[in-house]
N, C-alpha and C positions, 0 to 999 in steps of 0.2 A: 420404758424410757426413763422413768423416775428412778428405777433401780440402778441404771447405768450412771445417771447423774450423781446419785448419792455415793455410789462406790468410788467413783473417780473424782468426786468433789469438783465437777465440771458441768457446764451447761452446753446444750446443743446450740450450735451457731444457727442452723436452719432446721428446727424441729419438724416443720411441715414436710421436709424432704426425706426424713428418716424412715426407712422401711425395715421391718424385721424379716427373718427368713434365713434360708440356706443360700450362701453365696458361692457361685462357681467362678473360680479365679480366671478361667479361660474366657469368660465373658467380660472381664475387667470391670466389675461392678463398682459403684460407689459404696463405701462402707465406713462406719464410724471409726475415726482415728484421732488421737491426741498427739500433737507435735510439740517438740521441746520448747519452741518459741512462745506457745500459748497453752500452757498446761492446764488452764481452767476452762478451755473450750473444746468441745467435741465437734470436729469437722467431718465432712464427707469427702474422702479422697478416693481416687481410682486405684484399684489393685493392679499392679504391674508397673514398676518404677521406670520412668522415662528419664534418662540422663539429660541434663540441660543442653548437651551438644548433639542430641539425636535429631536427625533430619525429619523423621516422622514417628508416628506412634506404633509402628510395627515392632519396634524394639521391645515393647512391654511383654510380649509373649515369652521372652527369655528371662524376665526379671520378676516373676511372681514371687520367687524365693531367692534368698542369698545365703550361701554357706558362710556361717559366722567366721570360720577359720580363714577365709580367703578374701574378705571384703576389702582389705587394704591393698590387695594385689590386683583386683578386677577393675578395669576401667569404668565399668558400669556403676560401681559403688564407691570407689576410693575418694571421689570428690564430695561425697555426702556421708562419710562415716560418722560425722558429728551431728548429722541431722537425725536425731533419734526420735522414735515415735512409739506409741502403744496402739495396737490394733485391737479394738474392743470386741470381745466374743464371750460366749458361754459354752463353746464346744467346737469340735471339728470332726470331720469324717476321714477315714483312711480305708483302703481296700487291701485285704490280705489275699495274696495269690494262693490258691489251693492246688495248683498244678504248675509245672515248670514254665509253661508258656503264658500263663495268666488267663486262660480261657474260662476257668472257673474262679470266682472271687467271692469273698465274704466281706460285707461292709460292716465296719465298726464305728461307733460314735465314741469319741474321747472327750471327757469332761473332768473338771475338778469335782471333788465330793459335793453332793447336793446341787450340782450344776451351778456352782458359784461363778459369777462373772469374773473375767480375768483379762489381761492384756498380753497379746503376743508382742515380742520385741521386734521392732522394725526400723527401717530407714525410709526417709521421704525425700522427694525432690520436687522442684518447681520447673515446669517445662513450658516454653512458649511455642505454640503452633504457628509456624511461619506462614502457613496458607490462610489462616483465619485471624491471627493475632490473639487468639484465646490463650489465657494462662491456665495451666492445669497442674494441680497438686496430685502426685502419685506416690505409691509406696511399695515396698517389698517386705516380706516376712523373713526374719532370720531363721535359719535352721541349724541344727547341731546333730551330732551322732546320736542315733537312737539308743534309748535306755533298754533295759531287759524287756519290758512290756512292749514297747514300740518295735523292737527288733523282731518280735514274733508276729506283729501285725504288718508293719511296713517291711515285709521280708524280702523285698527286691533291692531297694536302695539303702534301707536301714538308716533313714534320716527321720527327723521330727522337728516341728516348729519349736522355737524357743518361747516358753511361757514364763513371764516375769512373776516372781513371788509377789502376791498382792501387797504385802507390807513394804516392798522395795520399788514399787512402780514409780513413785515420784523421784526417787533417787536415780533410777535408770534414766529418766527423762533429763535430769539435770547433770548428766555426765558422770554419774557415780558408778559404783561397782554393780555388775549385773548378777542378781541372785535368781536362780531358776526354781520354778515350782513344778518342773517336769515329772519328778518322781511321785507327785501327788495324783497323777492322772488315773482315772478309772475308765475301763473299756467295757462297752456293752454292744451286743449285736444289734443292728438296726431293727431286725424283724422280731427277735425273741426276747430282747432285753435281758440277756443272761450275761453274767460276769465272765470274762475270759480267764480261764485258769492258767496259772504259770507252772 
């Protein structure tokens, strides 16, 4: 927790609720996020963006990720394209298909060198649950075309999350130019911890 706070120069809003571990997007967990309106606070937001106009939260299963190239066109995202955020992480996992139907897969962990903390580029939204009156903050992770490394691993859709260059994180939040750190990624197999050869 202290490492995260130091890296992002931000404090946890509710440190007692922060949990470490591997997050599965399809469970829509709360995870640490920094939003552009409060760049010095690390909040816990739910993964899976719910647009303000959605009737219920079923919508979030379609918005775990957002293609960076089309966010201005998609109704799910075009209202929040200026709601920038950083999703705090130190790595992520992808599955490489070893056969045409994906029956055999190899799991890879992707990190920056030395497992340095970083931020995924994302968008966030505020949604009011009409049935309970609860207000929920949710987010999506921006994706881009896979680079050479990720095209070998994510070899079906050939996409990858957008990782903000650490020195550019504050600039991204404040509506500045997005600089990616994607080419710094290192891939290791989950079981053997061997580097993936290109």
